[in-house]
MMTF fields as JSON, N, C-alpha, C and O atoms, coordinates in Angstrom:
{
  "mmtfVersion": "1.0.0",
  "mmtfProducer": "UNKNOWN",
  "numBonds": 267,
  "numAtoms": 268,
  "numGroups": 67,
  "numChains": 1,
  "numModels": 1,
  "chainsPerModel": [1],
  "groupsPerChain": [67],
  "chainIdList": ["A"],
  "bondAtomList": [4, 2, 8, 6, 12, 10, 16, 14, 20, 18, 24, 22, 28, 26, 32, 30, 36, 34, 40, 38, 44, 42, 48, 46, 52, 50, 56, 54, 60, 58, 64, 62, 68, 66, 72, 70, 76, 74, 80, 78, 84, 82, 88, 86, 92, 90, 96, 94, 100, 98, 104, 102, 108, 106, 112, 110, 116, 114, 120, 118, 124, 122, 128, 126, 132, 130, 136, 134, 140, 138, 144, 142, 148, 146, 152, 150, 156, 154, 160, 158, 164, 162, 168, 166, 172, 170, 176, 174, 180, 178, 184, 182, 188, 186, 192, 190, 196, 194, 200, 198, 204, 202, 208, 206, 212, 210, 216, 214, 220, 218, 224, 222, 228, 226, 232, 230, 236, 234, 240, 238, 244, 242, 248, 246, 252, 250, 256, 254, 260, 258, 264, 262],
  "bondOrderList": [1, 1, 1, 1, 1, 1, 1, 1, 1, 1, 1, 1, 1, 1, 1, 1, 1, 1, 1, 1, 1, 1, 1, 1, 1, 1, 1, 1, 1, 1, 1, 1, 1, 1, 1, 1, 1, 1, 1, 1, 1, 1, 1, 1, 1, 1, 1, 1, 1, 1, 1, 1, 1, 1, 1, 1, 1, 1, 1, 1, 1, 1, 1, 1, 1, 1],
  "groupList": [{"groupName": "MET", "atomNameList": ["N", "CA", "C", "O"], "elementList": ["N", "C", "C", "O"], "formalChargeList": [0, 0, 0, 0], "bondAtomList": [1, 0, 2, 1, 3, 2], "bondOrderList": [1, 1, 2], "singleLetterCode": "M", "chemCompType": "L-PEPTIDE LINKING"}, {"groupName": "ASN", "atomNameList": ["N", "CA", "C", "O"], "elementList": ["N", "C", "C", "O"], "formalChargeList": [0, 0, 0, 0], "bondAtomList": [1, 0, 2, 1, 3, 2], "bondOrderList": [1, 1, 2], "singleLetterCode": "N", "chemCompType": "L-PEPTIDE LINKING"}, {"groupName": "GLU", "atomNameList": ["N", "CA", "C", "O"], "elementList": ["N", "C", "C", "O"], "formalChargeList": [0, 0, 0, 0], "bondAtomList": [1, 0, 2, 1, 3, 2], "bondOrderList": [1, 1, 2], "singleLetterCode": "E", "chemCompType": "L-PEPTIDE LINKING"}, {"groupName": "LYS", "atomNameList": ["N", "CA", "C", "O"], "elementList": ["N", "C", "C", "O"], "formalChargeList": [0, 0, 0, 0], "bondAtomList": [1, 0, 2, 1, 3, 2], "bondOrderList": [1, 1, 2], "singleLetterCode": "K", "chemCompType": "L-PEPTIDE LINKING"}, {"groupName": "TYR", "atomNameList": ["N", "CA", "C", "O"], "elementList": ["N", "C", "C", "O"], "formalChargeList": [0, 0, 0, 0], "bondAtomList": [1, 0, 2, 1, 3, 2], "bondOrderList": [1, 1, 2], "singleLetterCode": "Y", "chemCompType": "L-PEPTIDE LINKING"}, {"groupName": "ASP", "atomNameList": ["N", "CA", "C", "O"], "elementList": ["N", "C", "C", "O"], "formalChargeList": [0, 0, 0, 0], "bondAtomList": [1, 0, 2, 1, 3, 2], "bondOrderList": [1, 1, 2], "singleLetterCode": "D", "chemCompType": "L-PEPTIDE LINKING"}, {"groupName": "LEU", "atomNameList": ["N", "CA", "C", "O"], "elementList": ["N", "C", "C", "O"], "formalChargeList": [0, 0, 0, 0], "bondAtomList": [1, 0, 2, 1, 3, 2], "bondOrderList": [1, 1, 2], "singleLetterCode": "L", "chemCompType": "L-PEPTIDE LINKING"}, {"groupName": "ALA", "atomNameList": ["N", "CA", "C", "O"], "elementList": ["N", "C", "C", "O"], "formalChargeList": [0, 0, 0, 0], "bondAtomList": [1, 0, 2, 1, 3, 2], "bondOrderList": [1, 1, 2], "singleLetterCode": "A", "chemCompType": "L-PEPTIDE LINKING"}, {"groupName": "PHE", "atomNameList": ["N", "CA", "C", "O"], "elementList": ["N", "C", "C", "O"], "formalChargeList": [0, 0, 0, 0], "bondAtomList": [1, 0, 2, 1, 3, 2], "bondOrderList": [1, 1, 2], "singleLetterCode": "F", "chemCompType": "L-PEPTIDE LINKING"}, {"groupName": "GLN", "atomNameList": ["N", "CA", "C", "O"], "elementList": ["N", "C", "C", "O"], "formalChargeList": [0, 0, 0, 0], "bondAtomList": [1, 0, 2, 1, 3, 2], "bondOrderList": [1, 1, 2], "singleLetterCode": "Q", "chemCompType": "L-PEPTIDE LINKING"}, {"groupName": "GLY", "atomNameList": ["N", "CA", "C", "O"], "elementList": ["N", "C", "C", "O"], "formalChargeList": [0, 0, 0, 0], "bondAtomList": [1, 0, 2, 1, 3, 2], "bondOrderList": [1, 1, 2], "singleLetterCode": "G", "chemCompType": "PEPTIDE LINKING"}, {"groupName": "ARG", "atomNameList": ["N", "CA", "C", "O"], "elementList": ["N", "C", "C", "O"], "formalChargeList": [0, 0, 0, 0], "bondAtomList": [1, 0, 2, 1, 3, 2], "bondOrderList": [1, 1, 2], "singleLetterCode": "R", "chemCompType": "L-PEPTIDE LINKING"}, {"groupName": "THR", "atomNameList": ["N", "CA", "C", "O"], "elementList": ["N", "C", "C", "O"], "formalChargeList": [0, 0, 0, 0], "bondAtomList": [1, 0, 2, 1, 3, 2], "bondOrderList": [1, 1, 2], "singleLetterCode": "T", "chemCompType": "L-PEPTIDE LINKING"}, {"groupName": "SER", "atomNameList": ["N", "CA", "C", "O"], "elementList": ["N", "C", "C", "O"], "formalChargeList": [0, 0, 0, 0], "bondAtomList": [1, 0, 2, 1, 3, 2], "bondOrderList": [1, 1, 2], "singleLetterCode": "S", "chemCompType": "L-PEPTIDE LINKING"}, {"groupName": "VAL", "atomNameList": ["N", "CA", "C", "O"], "elementList": ["N", "C", "C", "O"], "formalChargeList": [0, 0, 0, 0], "bondAtomList": [1, 0, 2, 1, 3, 2], "bondOrderList": [1, 1, 2], "singleLetterCode": "V", "chemCompType": "L-PEPTIDE LINKING"}, {"groupName": "TRP", "atomNameList": ["N", "CA", "C", "O"], "elementList": ["N", "C", "C", "O"], "formalChargeList": [0, 0, 0, 0], "bondAtomList": [1, 0, 2, 1, 3, 2], "bondOrderList": [1, 1, 2], "singleLetterCode": "W", "chemCompType": "L-PEPTIDE LINKING"}, {"groupName": "HIS", "atomNameList": ["N", "CA", "C", "O"], "elementList": ["N", "C", "C", "O"], "formalChargeList": [0, 0, 0, 0], "bondAtomList": [1, 0, 2, 1, 3, 2], "bondOrderList": [1, 1, 2], "singleLetterCode": "H", "chemCompType": "L-PEPTIDE LINKING"}, {"groupName": "ILE", "atomNameList": ["N", "CA", "C", "O"], "elementList": ["N", "C", "C", "O"], "formalChargeList": [0, 0, 0, 0], "bondAtomList": [1, 0, 2, 1, 3, 2], "bondOrderList": [1, 1, 2], "singleLetterCode": "I", "chemCompType": "L-PEPTIDE LINKING"}],
  "groupTypeList": [0, 1, 2, 3, 2, 3, 4, 5, 6, 7, 8, 2, 9, 8, 6, 2, 10, 11, 12, 4, 2, 7, 7, 2, 7, 6, 6, 8, 13, 14, 7, 7, 3, 7, 8, 2, 7, 10, 15, 6, 7, 7, 10, 10, 9, 13, 6, 13, 16, 13, 3, 12, 2, 5, 3, 4, 7, 8, 6, 11, 9, 6, 17, 11, 16, 1, 3],
  "groupIdList": [1, 2, 3, 4, 5, 6, 7, 8, 9, 10, 11, 12, 13, 14, 15, 16, 17, 18, 19, 20, 21, 22, 23, 24, 25, 26, 27, 28, 29, 30, 31, 32, 33, 34, 35, 36, 37, 38, 39, 40, 41, 42, 43, 44, 45, 46, 47, 48, 49, 50, 51, 52, 53, 54, 55, 56, 57, 58, 59, 60, 61, 62, 63, 64, 65, 66, 67],
  "secStructList": [7, 7, 2, 2, 2, 2, 2, 2, 2, 2, 2, 2, 2, 2, 6, 6, 1, 1, 2, 2, 2, 2, 2, 2, 2, 2, 2, 2, 2, 2, 2, 2, 2, 2, 2, 2, 2, 2, 2, 2, 6, 6, 6, 7, 7, 7, 7, 7, 2, 2, 2, 2, 2, 2, 2, 6, 6, 2, 2, 2, 2, 2, 2, 2, 2, 6, 7],
  "xCoordList": [170.703, 170.385, 170.774, 170.217, 172.175, 172.587, 171.822, 170.673, 172.443, 171.167, 170.155, 169.05, 171.883, 171.421, 169.675, 168.581, 170.205, 169.076, 167.682, 166.788, 167.843, 166.788, 166.031, 165.001, 166.853, 165.902, 165.726, 164.537, 166.468, 165.347, 164.637, 163.787, 164.539, 163.578, 162.181, 161.161, 162.198, 161.122, 160.478, 159.289, 161.476, 161.522, 160.67, 159.811, 160.664, 160.205, 158.703, 157.958, 158.43, 157.096, 156.231, 155.028, 156.776, 156.552, 155.717, 154.58, 156.763, 156.016, 155.345, 154.964, 154.689, 153.843, 152.529, 151.617, 152.417, 151.526, 150.68, 151.214, 149.436, 148.36, 149.015, 148.913, 149.82, 150.087, 150.563, 150.191, 151.891, 152.228, 151.702, 152.3, 150.137, 149.616, 148.556, 148.097, 148.647, 147.63, 148.198, 147.537, 149.896, 150.951, 150.87, 150.626, 151.044, 151.614, 149.939, 149.811, 148.854, 147.794, 147.652, 147.348, 147.836, 148.076, 148.689, 148.144, 149.599, 151.14, 150.719, 151.069, 150.221, 150.12, 149.147, 149.32, 147.965, 147.492, 147.357, 146.287, 148.777, 149.135, 150.088, 150.168, 150.678, 151.388, 150.574, 150.761, 149.819, 148.407, 147.396, 146.709, 147.253, 146.528, 148.264, 148.481, 149.16, 150.082, 150.168, 150.053, 150.4, 150.596, 149.44, 149.688, 147.793, 146.925, 147.092, 146.932, 147.3, 147.629, 148.767, 148.643, 149.695, 150.649, 150.082, 150.208, 149.292, 149.095, 147.57, 146.996, 147.344, 145.897, 147.144, 147.37, 147.5, 148.589, 149.682, 150.623, 149.353, 150.136, 149.361, 149.784, 148.405, 147.141, 146.667, 146.146, 146.837, 146.093, 144.592, 144.288, 143.504, 142.584, 141.973, 142.938, 140.96, 140.667, 140.119, 139.68, 139.991, 139.592, 138.539, 138.883, 137.306, 136.796, 137.284, 137.893, 137.075, 137.599, 138.032, 139.09, 136.769, 136.627, 137.662, 138.249, 138.0, 138.36, 139.915, 140.562, 140.389, 141.76, 142.536, 143.705, 141.076, 141.259, 141.46, 142.1, 140.893, 140.98, 142.111, 142.558, 142.586, 143.85, 144.666, 145.088, 145.152, 145.997, 145.789, 146.565, 144.512, 144.511, 145.364, 145.27, 145.985, 147.06, 148.322, 149.111, 148.381, 149.683, 149.684, 150.771, 148.506, 147.902, 148.648, 149.846, 147.565, 148.419, 149.372, 149.689, 150.448, 151.323, 152.245, 153.055, 152.006, 153.145, 152.343, 153.004, 151.543, 151.019, 151.661, 152.015, 151.807, 152.012, 153.339, 153.583, 154.373, 155.88, 156.032, 156.965, 154.976, 155.616, 156.342, 156.856],
  "yCoordList": [133.433, 132.956, 133.832, 134.848, 132.837, 133.184, 133.995, 134.432, 134.066, 134.642, 133.299, 133.077, 132.598, 130.985, 130.43, 130.146, 130.495, 129.505, 130.075, 129.442, 131.886, 132.635, 132.086, 131.437, 132.509, 131.95, 130.751, 130.535, 129.38, 127.969, 128.26, 127.371, 128.903, 128.912, 129.549, 128.859, 130.902, 131.206, 130.541, 130.558, 129.983, 128.906, 127.817, 127.492, 127.2, 126.179, 126.277, 125.32, 127.5, 128.203, 128.679, 128.431, 129.179, 129.31, 127.747, 127.698, 126.602, 125.354, 125.17, 124.051, 125.398, 124.664, 125.616, 125.18, 127.036, 127.43, 127.501, 127.047, 127.883, 128.131, 128.638, 128.028, 129.791, 130.065, 128.995, 128.656, 128.755, 127.393, 126.223, 125.374, 126.143, 125.279, 124.94, 124.023, 126.776, 127.107, 127.356, 127.196, 127.91, 127.988, 126.558, 126.324, 125.442, 123.77, 123.083, 122.339, 123.887, 123.231, 123.845, 123.013, 125.291, 125.696, 125.408, 125.248, 125.272, 124.489, 122.782, 122.244, 122.492, 121.096, 120.902, 120.128, 121.943, 121.638, 122.23, 122.176, 123.479, 123.793, 122.511, 122.27, 121.875, 120.769, 119.451, 118.933, 119.259, 118.323, 118.777, 118.004, 120.056, 120.165, 120.189, 119.019, 120.917, 120.944, 119.581, 119.288, 118.614, 116.964, 116.743, 116.324, 116.912, 116.458, 117.504, 116.824, 118.572, 118.772, 118.152, 117.867, 117.915, 117.35, 115.677, 115.125, 114.997, 113.708, 113.692, 112.77, 114.811, 115.025, 115.378, 114.788, 116.1, 116.328, 115.624, 115.91, 114.395, 112.998, 111.98, 110.877, 112.316, 111.456, 110.532, 109.421, 110.942, 110.391, 110.154, 110.601, 109.622, 109.564, 110.871, 111.422, 111.626, 112.715, 112.094, 110.972, 112.391, 112.011, 113.047, 113.986, 113.25, 113.882, 114.799, 114.198, 116.06, 116.736, 115.976, 116.008, 115.402, 114.52, 113.411, 113.202, 112.6, 111.725, 112.091, 111.499, 113.301, 113.505, 113.823, 113.588, 114.703, 115.196, 113.699, 113.857, 112.378, 111.384, 110.649, 110.047, 110.635, 110.491, 110.667, 109.827, 112.403, 112.154, 112.638, 113.488, 111.978, 112.607, 111.693, 111.955, 110.892, 109.851, 110.616, 110.557, 111.574, 111.988, 113.611, 114.134, 114.178, 115.163, 114.441, 114.57, 113.395, 112.692, 112.582, 112.615, 112.421, 111.839, 113.336, 113.663, 113.618, 115.411, 115.351, 114.882, 115.48, 116.185, 115.12, 115.529, 113.64, 112.835, 113.538, 113.902, 113.59, 113.577, 115.662, 116.379, 116.02, 117.209, 117.469, 118.561],
  "zCoordList": [80.995, 80.363, 78.723, 78.308, 77.866, 76.434, 75.419, 75.491, 74.749, 73.477, 72.418, 71.922, 72.635, 71.673, 72.495, 72.009, 73.887, 75.034, 74.358, 73.798, 74.672, 74.26, 73.404, 73.585, 71.944, 70.609, 70.83, 70.593, 71.307, 70.951, 72.35, 72.399, 73.333, 74.106, 73.389, 73.367, 72.808, 72.231, 70.967, 70.65, 70.351, 68.851, 69.334, 68.514, 70.369, 71.335, 71.818, 72.028, 71.941, 72.539, 70.851, 70.77, 69.923, 68.827, 68.033, 67.565, 68.112, 67.709, 68.608, 68.263, 69.832, 70.467, 70.687, 71.388, 70.036, 69.815, 68.909, 67.897, 68.653, 67.737, 66.764, 65.7, 66.782, 65.464, 64.025, 62.902, 65.264, 64.336, 63.924, 63.263, 64.461, 64.271, 62.689, 62.007, 62.818, 62.08, 60.9, 59.874, 60.839, 59.418, 59.067, 57.883, 59.95, 59.431, 58.439, 57.467, 59.412, 58.577, 57.118, 56.263, 56.635, 55.736, 54.936, 53.844, 55.018, 54.759, 54.115, 53.065, 54.754, 54.586, 53.25, 52.309, 53.491, 52.194, 51.429, 50.824, 50.88, 49.953, 49.283, 48.078, 50.215, 49.565, 48.735, 47.635, 49.582, 48.992, 48.156, 47.488, 48.152, 46.8, 45.766, 45.451, 45.345, 44.565, 44.105, 42.915, 45.165, 44.61, 43.908, 42.777, 44.239, 43.804, 42.203, 41.19, 42.025, 40.866, 40.278, 39.087, 40.754, 39.697, 39.277, 38.184, 40.817, 40.075, 39.062, 38.483, 39.151, 37.894, 36.515, 35.459, 36.888, 35.18, 34.822, 34.081, 35.631, 35.123, 34.568, 34.222, 34.508, 33.808, 35.559, 35.456, 36.559, 37.823, 37.635, 36.529, 38.272, 38.298, 38.838, 39.366, 38.987, 39.559, 40.934, 40.683, 42.211, 44.057, 44.087, 43.37, 44.681, 45.184, 46.48, 47.365, 46.62, 47.711, 49.505, 50.134, 49.822, 50.997, 50.975, 52.037, 49.818, 49.412, 49.856, 50.721, 48.988, 49.056, 50.365, 50.671, 51.35, 52.323, 53.443, 54.483, 53.125, 53.927, 53.843, 54.82, 52.847, 52.188, 53.015, 53.808, 52.866, 53.629, 55.225, 55.66, 56.283, 57.278, 58.336, 59.536, 58.001, 58.479, 58.663, 59.606, 57.25, 57.685, 58.759, 59.005, 59.243, 59.827, 60.724, 60.976, 61.354, 63.016, 62.974, 64.163, 62.289, 62.241, 62.529, 63.395, 62.039, 62.73, 63.62, 64.547, 63.905, 65.138, 66.211, 67.317, 65.817, 67.105, 67.763, 68.914, 66.091, 66.346, 66.69, 66.327, 67.343, 67.79, 69.22, 69.463]
}
């Protein structure tokens, strides 16, 4: 197995692991909060935290489905 194949295999294992899932969840949370902050700064109506989470739940499911 050459170095590229080793790298690809290790990266694939990382993407399928819990560490990546945790990092992905955190990044998604940061992106959602940043978008919400921009929305509010642009004069958008404030939503409760639970509504915001519900609003983006479909995106999390889509990301998980496409893994």
